[in-house]
C-alpha positions, 0 to 999 in steps of 0.5 A, spaced: 605 187 404 613 187 404 617 181 404 623 182 400 627 176 399 633 180 396 636 187 399 634 191 393 627 189 395 628 192 402 630 198 399 625 198 394 619 198 399 623 202 404 624 208 399 616 207 397 614 208 405 619 214 406 616 218 400 611 220 405 611 222 412 607 217 417 601 221 417 596 216 416 595 218 409 595 213 403 602 212 400 601 214 393 607 210 391 605 204 394 600 201 389 598 196 395 596 201 400 588 202 399 587 206 405 583 200 408 583 193 409 582 188 404 575 186 403 577 179 403 579 180 410 573 183 412 570 177 409 574 172 413 572 177 420 565 176 419 565 169 417 569 166 423 575 165 419 580 169 425 581 167 431 585 167 437 592 170 436 593 174 429 599 175 426 599 180 419 605 178 416 608 183 411 602 188 415 605 194 411 602 200 413 597 196 418 590 197 415 588 189 416 592 189 422 588 195 425 581 193 422 582 186 426 584 189 432 579 195 432 574 188 432 577 186 439 582 181 436 589 180 439 594 182 433 601 183 432 603 186 425 610 184 423 614 187 416 621 188 414 621 195 412 622 199 418 619 206 415 612 202 414 612 200 421 613 207 422 607 208 418 603 203 422 604 205 429 602 212 427 596 210 425 594 206 431 596 212 435 591 216 431 586 211 431 586 210 439 587 202 437 591 197 441 595 193 436 603 190 436 607 192 430 614 190 430 620 189 424 622 181 423 624 178 417 618 173 415 623 167 413 625 167 420 620 170 425 625 169 431 622 170 438 615 168 435 614 161 436 608 158 437 605 164 438 599 165 433 592 161 432 591 166 426 596 168 420 594 173 415 598 174 409 595 180 405 600 180 399 607 177 402 608 170 399 607 173 392 614 176 393 618 170 395 621 164 391 625 158 391 628 157 398 625 163 401 618 161 399 620 154 403 623 159 409 618 163 409 612 157 410 617 153 415 617 160 420 610 160 419 609 152 421 614 154 428 610 161 430 603 158 430 599 153 434 596 147 433 590 147 429 592 154 427 589 157 420 593 161 415 589 165 409 593 167 404 591 173 399 596 173 392 596 176 385 593 170 381 596 168 374 589 171 371 592 178 372 595 181 367 603 180 365 607 185 367 612 188 373 610 187 380 609 181 384 609 174 382 602 172 378 602 165 382 598 159 380 594 154 384 600 148 383 605 153 386 600 155 392 599 148 393 606 146 393 608 151 398 603 148 403 604 141 401 608 139 407 605 140 414 598 143 412 592 141 409 589 145 404 582 147 406 580 153 401 583 155 394 579 159 390 580 165 385 577 171 388 579 179 387 584 184 391 583 191 391 590 195 389 594 197 383 599 194 378 605 197 376 602 201 369 595 200 372 590 204 375 586 202 381 582 196 379 580 189 382 586 185 381 585 177 380 588 173 386 587 167 390 585 166 397 588 160 400 586 158 407 591 152 410 590 148 416 596 147 421 598 139 421 604 135 424 610 135 419 
């Protein structure tokens, strides 16, 4: 989960990923790094929500991408933070799992046009605001095939207030995908992790599934 809209945010994520060497261990300073795939990602895979070529946008240290690759999916994990990608590549090598990992600005995703049938976003959208969010969603439209699905896992407004990721409302999610997408699923659920100032615990979240349509 890394997608800073400001240089300072990029520096923050890099400093967190640099706090430990890329050994495959959970990064204790990263509340989003849980050492396994998010249960919602497992659910999506087991219920047919993942198909074709997969983009894990803001993949962080790669847990979700590696899980899907281990199930036989063609997965590309992209992240703004080069050190996060180094962790993901080290895990892939250690596990013997084939997945592509690289750095990219999620607001542009240059060079990946029409490349993906499914997008997984576990904790990236809620790092963007304003025009950055609009640019990111537009980039997803460019890099996906016709009829592609995007699955968004985002911290919700039911989470306790405080620092860390934005607490997104239903209206914000619907507005983000109002043009060029059809929202098929929008439900309250939970993500695993820890918010700043809180210990590890289920975090109130949204699961949104949107289907690509013509702009």
